[in-house]
mmCIF file of the N, C-alpha and C atoms, coordinates in Angstrom:
data_MODEL
# 
_entry.id   MODEL 
# 
loop_
_atom_site.group_PDB 
_atom_site.id 
_atom_site.type_symbol 
_atom_site.label_atom_id 
_atom_site.label_alt_id 
_atom_site.label_comp_id 
_atom_site.label_asym_id 
_atom_site.label_entity_id 
_atom_site.label_seq_id 
_atom_site.pdbx_PDB_ins_code 
_atom_site.Cartn_x 
_atom_site.Cartn_y 
_atom_site.Cartn_z 
_atom_site.occupancy 
_atom_site.B_iso_or_equiv 
_atom_site.pdbx_formal_charge 
_atom_site.auth_seq_id 
_atom_site.auth_comp_id 
_atom_site.auth_asym_id 
_atom_site.auth_atom_id 
_atom_site.pdbx_PDB_model_num 
ATOM 1   N N  . UNK A 1 1  ? -16.101 97.677 -22.650 1.00 0.00 ? 1  UNK A N  1 
ATOM 2   C CA . UNK A 1 1  ? -16.898 98.305 -23.674 1.00 0.00 ? 1  UNK A CA 1 
ATOM 3   C C  . UNK A 1 1  ? -17.412 97.266 -24.680 1.00 0.00 ? 1  UNK A C  1 
ATOM 4   N N  . UNK A 1 2  ? -16.535 96.394 -25.136 1.00 0.00 ? 2  UNK A N  1 
ATOM 5   C CA . UNK A 1 2  ? -16.925 95.356 -26.096 1.00 0.00 ? 2  UNK A CA 1 
ATOM 6   C C  . UNK A 1 2  ? -17.940 94.403 -25.457 1.00 0.00 ? 2  UNK A C  1 
ATOM 7   N N  . UNK A 1 3  ? -17.712 94.062 -24.189 1.00 0.00 ? 3  UNK A N  1 
ATOM 8   C CA . UNK A 1 3  ? -18.621 93.147 -23.489 1.00 0.00 ? 3  UNK A CA 1 
ATOM 9   C C  . UNK A 1 3  ? -20.029 93.735 -23.431 1.00 0.00 ? 3  UNK A C  1 
ATOM 10  N N  . UNK A 1 4  ? -20.118 95.023 -23.181 1.00 0.00 ? 4  UNK A N  1 
ATOM 11  C CA . UNK A 1 4  ? -21.413 95.696 -23.101 1.00 0.00 ? 4  UNK A CA 1 
ATOM 12  C C  . UNK A 1 4  ? -22.115 95.680 -24.460 1.00 0.00 ? 4  UNK A C  1 
ATOM 13  N N  . UNK A 1 5  ? -21.371 95.933 -25.517 1.00 0.00 ? 5  UNK A N  1 
ATOM 14  C CA . UNK A 1 5  ? -21.937 95.926 -26.874 1.00 0.00 ? 5  UNK A CA 1 
ATOM 15  C C  . UNK A 1 5  ? -22.419 94.527 -27.248 1.00 0.00 ? 5  UNK A C  1 
ATOM 16  N N  . UNK A 1 6  ? -21.610 93.514 -26.951 1.00 0.00 ? 6  UNK A N  1 
ATOM 17  C CA . UNK A 1 6  ? -22.007 92.138 -27.266 1.00 0.00 ? 6  UNK A CA 1 
ATOM 18  C C  . UNK A 1 6  ? -23.214 91.699 -26.446 1.00 0.00 ? 6  UNK A C  1 
ATOM 19  N N  . UNK A 1 7  ? -23.275 92.115 -25.194 1.00 0.00 ? 7  UNK A N  1 
ATOM 20  C CA . UNK A 1 7  ? -24.416 91.761 -24.349 1.00 0.00 ? 7  UNK A CA 1 
ATOM 21  C C  . UNK A 1 7  ? -25.703 92.354 -24.904 1.00 0.00 ? 7  UNK A C  1 
ATOM 22  N N  . UNK A 1 8  ? -25.695 93.647 -25.208 1.00 0.00 ? 8  UNK A N  1 
ATOM 23  C CA . UNK A 1 8  ? -26.890 94.297 -25.748 1.00 0.00 ? 8  UNK A CA 1 
ATOM 24  C C  . UNK A 1 8  ? -27.232 93.760 -27.132 1.00 0.00 ? 8  UNK A C  1 
ATOM 25  N N  . UNK A 1 9  ? -26.230 93.434 -27.926 1.00 0.00 ? 9  UNK A N  1 
ATOM 26  C CA . UNK A 1 9  ? -26.480 92.835 -29.227 1.00 0.00 ? 9  UNK A CA 1 
ATOM 27  C C  . UNK A 1 9  ? -27.135 91.469 -29.103 1.00 0.00 ? 9  UNK A C  1 
ATOM 28  N N  . UNK A 1 10 ? -26.675 90.688 -28.140 1.00 0.00 ? 10 UNK A N  1 
ATOM 29  C CA . UNK A 1 10 ? -27.272 89.374 -27.897 1.00 0.00 ? 10 UNK A CA 1 
ATOM 30  C C  . UNK A 1 10 ? -28.710 89.477 -27.435 1.00 0.00 ? 10 UNK A C  1 
ATOM 31  N N  . UNK A 1 11 ? -28.981 90.438 -26.568 1.00 0.00 ? 11 UNK A N  1 
ATOM 32  C CA . UNK A 1 11 ? -30.350 90.639 -26.088 1.00 0.00 ? 11 UNK A CA 1 
ATOM 33  C C  . UNK A 1 11 ? -31.256 91.079 -27.240 1.00 0.00 ? 11 UNK A C  1 
ATOM 34  N N  . UNK A 1 12 ? -30.755 91.986 -28.069 1.00 0.00 ? 12 UNK A N  1 
ATOM 35  C CA . UNK A 1 12 ? -31.537 92.443 -29.218 1.00 0.00 ? 12 UNK A CA 1 
ATOM 36  C C  . UNK A 1 12 ? -31.824 91.291 -30.182 1.00 0.00 ? 12 UNK A C  1 
ATOM 37  N N  . UNK A 1 13 ? -30.821 90.461 -30.431 1.00 0.00 ? 13 UNK A N  1 
ATOM 38  C CA . UNK A 1 13 ? -31.027 89.306 -31.316 1.00 0.00 ? 13 UNK A CA 1 
ATOM 39  C C  . UNK A 1 13 ? -32.045 88.347 -30.721 1.00 0.00 ? 13 UNK A C  1 
ATOM 40  N N  . UNK A 1 14 ? -31.968 88.108 -29.420 1.00 0.00 ? 14 UNK A N  1 
ATOM 41  C CA . UNK A 1 14 ? -32.908 87.211 -28.750 1.00 0.00 ? 14 UNK A CA 1 
ATOM 42  C C  . UNK A 1 14 ? -34.335 87.730 -28.876 1.00 0.00 ? 14 UNK A C  1 
ATOM 43  N N  . UNK A 1 15 ? -34.539 89.014 -28.623 1.00 0.00 ? 15 UNK A N  1 
ATOM 44  C CA . UNK A 1 15 ? -35.877 89.592 -28.746 1.00 0.00 ? 15 UNK A CA 1 
ATOM 45  C C  . UNK A 1 15 ? -36.380 89.531 -30.187 1.00 0.00 ? 15 UNK A C  1 
ATOM 46  N N  . UNK A 1 16 ? -35.506 89.809 -31.143 1.00 0.00 ? 16 UNK A N  1 
ATOM 47  C CA . UNK A 1 16 ? -35.879 89.720 -32.558 1.00 0.00 ? 16 UNK A CA 1 
ATOM 48  C C  . UNK A 1 16 ? -36.279 88.292 -32.924 1.00 0.00 ? 16 UNK A C  1 
ATOM 49  N N  . UNK A 1 17 ? -35.492 87.319 -32.458 1.00 0.00 ? 17 UNK A N  1 
ATOM 50  C CA . UNK A 1 17 ? -35.747 85.909 -32.741 1.00 0.00 ? 17 UNK A CA 1 
ATOM 51  C C  . UNK A 1 17 ? -37.094 85.478 -32.168 1.00 0.00 ? 17 UNK A C  1 
ATOM 52  N N  . UNK A 1 18 ? -37.369 85.892 -30.935 1.00 0.00 ? 18 UNK A N  1 
ATOM 53  C CA . UNK A 1 18 ? -38.637 85.531 -30.300 1.00 0.00 ? 18 UNK A CA 1 
ATOM 54  C C  . UNK A 1 18 ? -39.813 86.201 -31.004 1.00 0.00 ? 18 UNK A C  1 
ATOM 55  N N  . UNK A 1 19 ? -39.648 87.456 -31.393 1.00 0.00 ? 19 UNK A N  1 
ATOM 56  C CA . UNK A 1 19 ? -40.744 88.200 -32.008 1.00 0.00 ? 19 UNK A CA 1 
ATOM 57  C C  . UNK A 1 19 ? -41.086 87.698 -33.412 1.00 0.00 ? 19 UNK A C  1 
ATOM 58  N N  . UNK A 1 20 ? -40.079 87.374 -34.201 1.00 0.00 ? 20 UNK A N  1 
ATOM 59  C CA . UNK A 1 20 ? -40.333 87.030 -35.600 1.00 0.00 ? 20 UNK A CA 1 
ATOM 60  C C  . UNK A 1 20 ? -40.337 85.534 -35.886 1.00 0.00 ? 20 UNK A C  1 
ATOM 61  N N  . UNK A 1 21 ? -39.802 84.728 -35.000 1.00 0.00 ? 21 UNK A N  1 
ATOM 62  C CA . UNK A 1 21 ? -39.789 83.274 -35.182 1.00 0.00 ? 21 UNK A CA 1 
ATOM 63  C C  . UNK A 1 21 ? -40.157 82.592 -33.868 1.00 0.00 ? 21 UNK A C  1 
ATOM 64  N N  . UNK A 1 22 ? -41.372 82.809 -33.358 1.00 0.00 ? 22 UNK A N  1 
ATOM 65  C CA . UNK A 1 22 ? -41.718 82.276 -32.037 1.00 0.00 ? 22 UNK A CA 1 
ATOM 66  C C  . UNK A 1 22 ? -41.697 80.743 -31.956 1.00 0.00 ? 22 UNK A C  1 
ATOM 67  N N  . UNK A 1 23 ? -42.084 80.074 -33.032 1.00 0.00 ? 23 UNK A N  1 
ATOM 68  C CA . UNK A 1 23 ? -42.072 78.608 -33.006 1.00 0.00 ? 23 UNK A CA 1 
ATOM 69  C C  . UNK A 1 23 ? -40.644 78.077 -32.923 1.00 0.00 ? 23 UNK A C  1 
ATOM 70  N N  . UNK A 1 24 ? -39.755 78.653 -33.699 1.00 0.00 ? 24 UNK A N  1 
ATOM 71  C CA . UNK A 1 24 ? -38.357 78.234 -33.654 1.00 0.00 ? 24 UNK A CA 1 
ATOM 72  C C  . UNK A 1 24 ? -37.733 78.564 -32.309 1.00 0.00 ? 24 UNK A C  1 
ATOM 73  N N  . UNK A 1 25 ? -38.060 79.744 -31.774 1.00 0.00 ? 25 UNK A N  1 
ATOM 74  C CA . UNK A 1 25 ? -37.527 80.137 -30.475 1.00 0.00 ? 25 UNK A CA 1 
ATOM 75  C C  . UNK A 1 25 ? -38.003 79.175 -29.387 1.00 0.00 ? 25 UNK A C  1 
ATOM 76  N N  . UNK A 1 26 ? -39.259 78.778 -29.445 1.00 0.00 ? 26 UNK A N  1 
ATOM 77  C CA . UNK A 1 26 ? -39.783 77.833 -28.467 1.00 0.00 ? 26 UNK A CA 1 
ATOM 78  C C  . UNK A 1 26 ? -39.057 76.493 -28.559 1.00 0.00 ? 26 UNK A C  1 
ATOM 79  N N  . UNK A 1 27 ? -38.783 76.043 -29.769 1.00 0.00 ? 27 UNK A N  1 
ATOM 80  C CA . UNK A 1 27 ? -38.046 74.788 -29.955 1.00 0.00 ? 27 UNK A CA 1 
ATOM 81  C C  . UNK A 1 27 ? -36.644 74.875 -29.362 1.00 0.00 ? 27 UNK A C  1 
ATOM 82  N N  . UNK A 1 28 ? -35.977 76.009 -29.570 1.00 0.00 ? 28 UNK A N  1 
ATOM 83  C CA . UNK A 1 28 ? -34.627 76.194 -29.035 1.00 0.00 ? 28 UNK A CA 1 
ATOM 84  C C  . UNK A 1 28 ? -34.657 76.167 -27.513 1.00 0.00 ? 28 UNK A C  1 
ATOM 85  N N  . UNK A 1 29 ? -35.593 76.895 -26.908 1.00 0.00 ? 29 UNK A N  1 
ATOM 86  C CA . UNK A 1 29 ? -35.656 76.944 -25.451 1.00 0.00 ? 29 UNK A CA 1 
ATOM 87  C C  . UNK A 1 29 ? -36.071 75.594 -24.861 1.00 0.00 ? 29 UNK A C  1 
ATOM 88  N N  . UNK A 1 30 ? -36.922 74.868 -25.551 1.00 0.00 ? 30 UNK A N  1 
ATOM 89  C CA . UNK A 1 30 ? -37.292 73.530 -25.090 1.00 0.00 ? 30 UNK A CA 1 
ATOM 90  C C  . UNK A 1 30 ? -36.077 72.610 -25.129 1.00 0.00 ? 30 UNK A C  1 
ATOM 91  N N  . UNK A 1 31 ? -35.291 72.704 -26.182 1.00 0.00 ? 31 UNK A N  1 
ATOM 92  C CA . UNK A 1 31 ? -34.077 71.901 -26.299 1.00 0.00 ? 31 UNK A CA 1 
ATOM 93  C C  . UNK A 1 31 ? -33.085 72.252 -25.197 1.00 0.00 ? 31 UNK A C  1 
ATOM 94  N N  . UNK A 1 32 ? -32.915 73.553 -24.923 1.00 0.00 ? 32 UNK A N  1 
ATOM 95  C CA . UNK A 1 32 ? -32.014 73.968 -23.838 1.00 0.00 ? 32 UNK A CA 1 
ATOM 96  C C  . UNK A 1 32 ? -32.508 73.462 -22.493 1.00 0.00 ? 32 UNK A C  1 
ATOM 97  N N  . UNK A 1 33 ? -33.809 73.535 -22.266 1.00 0.00 ? 33 UNK A N  1 
ATOM 98  C CA . UNK A 1 33 ? -34.374 73.039 -21.014 1.00 0.00 ? 33 UNK A CA 1 
ATOM 99  C C  . UNK A 1 33 ? -34.160 71.546 -20.849 1.00 0.00 ? 33 UNK A C  1 
ATOM 100 N N  . UNK A 1 34 ? -34.340 70.806 -21.920 1.00 0.00 ? 34 UNK A N  1 
ATOM 101 C CA . UNK A 1 34 ? -34.118 69.362 -21.885 1.00 0.00 ? 34 UNK A CA 1 
ATOM 102 C C  . UNK A 1 34 ? -32.652 69.054 -21.589 1.00 0.00 ? 34 UNK A C  1 
ATOM 103 N N  . UNK A 1 35 ? -31.751 69.810 -22.191 1.00 0.00 ? 35 UNK A N  1 
ATOM 104 C CA . UNK A 1 35 ? -30.325 69.609 -21.961 1.00 0.00 ? 35 UNK A CA 1 
ATOM 105 C C  . UNK A 1 35 ? -29.961 69.872 -20.506 1.00 0.00 ? 35 UNK A C  1 
ATOM 106 N N  . UNK A 1 36 ? -30.485 70.954 -19.942 1.00 0.00 ? 36 UNK A N  1 
ATOM 107 C CA . UNK A 1 36 ? -30.213 71.282 -18.533 1.00 0.00 ? 36 UNK A CA 1 
ATOM 108 C C  . UNK A 1 36 ? -30.774 70.185 -17.625 1.00 0.00 ? 36 UNK A C  1 
ATOM 109 N N  . UNK A 1 37 ? -31.960 69.696 -17.935 1.00 0.00 ? 37 UNK A N  1 
ATOM 110 C CA . UNK A 1 37 ? -32.555 68.625 -17.137 1.00 0.00 ? 37 UNK A CA 1 
ATOM 111 C C  . UNK A 1 37 ? -31.725 67.343 -17.226 1.00 0.00 ? 37 UNK A C  1 
ATOM 112 N N  . UNK A 1 38 ? -31.224 67.023 -18.414 1.00 0.00 ? 38 UNK A N  1 
ATOM 113 C CA . UNK A 1 38 ? -30.383 65.838 -18.580 1.00 0.00 ? 38 UNK A CA 1 
ATOM 114 C C  . UNK A 1 38 ? -29.084 65.961 -17.784 1.00 0.00 ? 38 UNK A C  1 
ATOM 115 N N  . UNK A 1 39 ? -28.499 67.155 -17.787 1.00 0.00 ? 39 UNK A N  1 
ATOM 116 C CA . UNK A 1 39 ? -27.278 67.372 -17.013 1.00 0.00 ? 39 UNK A CA 1 
ATOM 117 C C  . UNK A 1 39 ? -27.563 67.213 -15.525 1.00 0.00 ? 39 UNK A C  1 
ATOM 118 N N  . UNK A 1 40 ? -28.665 67.782 -15.064 1.00 0.00 ? 40 UNK A N  1 
ATOM 119 C CA . UNK A 1 40 ? -29.047 67.638 -13.661 1.00 0.00 ? 40 UNK A CA 1 
ATOM 120 C C  . UNK A 1 40 ? -29.278 66.177 -13.280 1.00 0.00 ? 40 UNK A C  1 
ATOM 121 N N  . UNK A 1 41 ? -29.929 65.442 -14.157 1.00 0.00 ? 41 UNK A N  1 
ATOM 122 C CA . UNK A 1 41 ? -30.176 64.020 -13.906 1.00 0.00 ? 41 UNK A CA 1 
ATOM 123 C C  . UNK A 1 41 ? -28.864 63.253 -13.834 1.00 0.00 ? 41 UNK A C  1 
ATOM 124 N N  . UNK A 1 42 ? -27.955 63.570 -14.749 1.00 0.00 ? 42 UNK A N  1 
ATOM 125 C CA . UNK A 1 42 ? -26.654 62.903 -14.744 1.00 0.00 ? 42 UNK A CA 1 
ATOM 126 C C  . UNK A 1 42 ? -25.867 63.203 -13.479 1.00 0.00 ? 42 UNK A C  1 
ATOM 127 N N  . UNK A 1 43 ? -25.879 64.443 -13.049 1.00 0.00 ? 43 UNK A N  1 
ATOM 128 C CA . UNK A 1 43 ? -25.180 64.799 -11.793 1.00 0.00 ? 43 UNK A CA 1 
ATOM 129 C C  . UNK A 1 43 ? -25.819 64.093 -10.602 1.00 0.00 ? 43 UNK A C  1 
ATOM 130 N N  . UNK A 1 44 ? -27.139 64.034 -10.596 1.00 0.00 ? 44 UNK A N  1 
ATOM 131 C CA . UNK A 1 44 ? -27.839 63.333 -9.513  1.00 0.00 ? 44 UNK A CA 1 
ATOM 132 C C  . UNK A 1 44 ? -27.477 61.862 -9.479  1.00 0.00 ? 44 UNK A C  1 
ATOM 133 N N  . UNK A 1 45 ? -27.443 61.234 -10.635 1.00 0.00 ? 45 UNK A N  1 
ATOM 134 C CA . UNK A 1 45 ? -27.057 59.820 -10.710 1.00 0.00 ? 45 UNK A CA 1 
ATOM 135 C C  . UNK A 1 45 ? -25.621 59.620 -10.246 1.00 0.00 ? 45 UNK A C  1 
ATOM 136 N N  . UNK A 1 46 ? -24.733 60.535 -10.605 1.00 0.00 ? 46 UNK A N  1 
ATOM 137 C CA . UNK A 1 46 ? -23.326 60.461 -10.198 1.00 0.00 ? 46 UNK A CA 1 
ATOM 138 C C  . UNK A 1 46 ? -23.201 60.539 -8.672  1.00 0.00 ? 46 UNK A C  1 
ATOM 139 N N  . UNK A 1 47 ? -23.871 61.501 -8.078  1.00 0.00 ? 47 UNK A N  1 
ATOM 140 C CA . UNK A 1 47 ? -23.807 61.665 -6.620  1.00 0.00 ? 47 UNK A CA 1 
ATOM 141 C C  . UNK A 1 47 ? -24.417 60.452 -5.918  1.00 0.00 ? 47 UNK A C  1 
ATOM 142 N N  . UNK A 1 48 ? -25.516 59.950 -6.460  1.00 0.00 ? 48 UNK A N  1 
ATOM 143 C CA . UNK A 1 48 ? -26.133 58.761 -5.885  1.00 0.00 ? 48 UNK A CA 1 
ATOM 144 C C  . UNK A 1 48 ? -25.197 57.565 -5.953  1.00 0.00 ? 48 UNK A C  1 
ATOM 145 N N  . UNK A 1 49 ? -24.474 57.429 -7.055  1.00 0.00 ? 49 UNK A N  1 
ATOM 146 C CA . UNK A 1 49 ? -23.520 56.329 -7.201  1.00 0.00 ? 49 UNK A CA 1 
ATOM 147 C C  . UNK A 1 49 ? -22.357 56.467 -6.213  1.00 0.00 ? 49 UNK A C  1 
ATOM 148 N N  . UNK A 1 50 ? -21.950 57.678 -5.930  1.00 0.00 ? 50 UNK A N  1 
ATOM 149 C CA . UNK A 1 50 ? -20.873 57.898 -4.976  1.00 0.00 ? 50 UNK A CA 1 
ATOM 150 C C  . UNK A 1 50 ? -21.297 57.526 -3.553  1.00 0.00 ? 50 UNK A C  1 
ATOM 151 N N  . UNK A 1 51 ? -22.522 57.847 -3.209  1.00 0.00 ? 51 UNK A N  1 
ATOM 152 C CA . UNK A 1 51 ? -23.021 57.610 -1.848  1.00 0.00 ? 51 UNK A CA 1 
ATOM 153 C C  . UNK A 1 51 ? -23.365 56.137 -1.645  1.00 0.00 ? 51 UNK A C  1 
ATOM 154 N N  . UNK A 1 52 ? -23.956 55.514 -2.630  1.00 0.00 ? 52 UNK A N  1 
ATOM 155 C CA . UNK A 1 52 ? -24.424 54.133 -2.482  1.00 0.00 ? 52 UNK A CA 1 
ATOM 156 C C  . UNK A 1 52 ? -23.334 53.113 -2.540  1.00 0.00 ? 52 UNK A C  1 
# 
């Protein structure tokens, strides 16, 4: 029950954030995307180092 409430609350907050602060929301998502890409690059480099 709590998990469901927190999930819907998080979704509502996300939609509110995007609707009323689109520039800030875009910056946050760009930062998250960059972080995910950096992690992927690091894992790729690690695997390459193991194989080579």
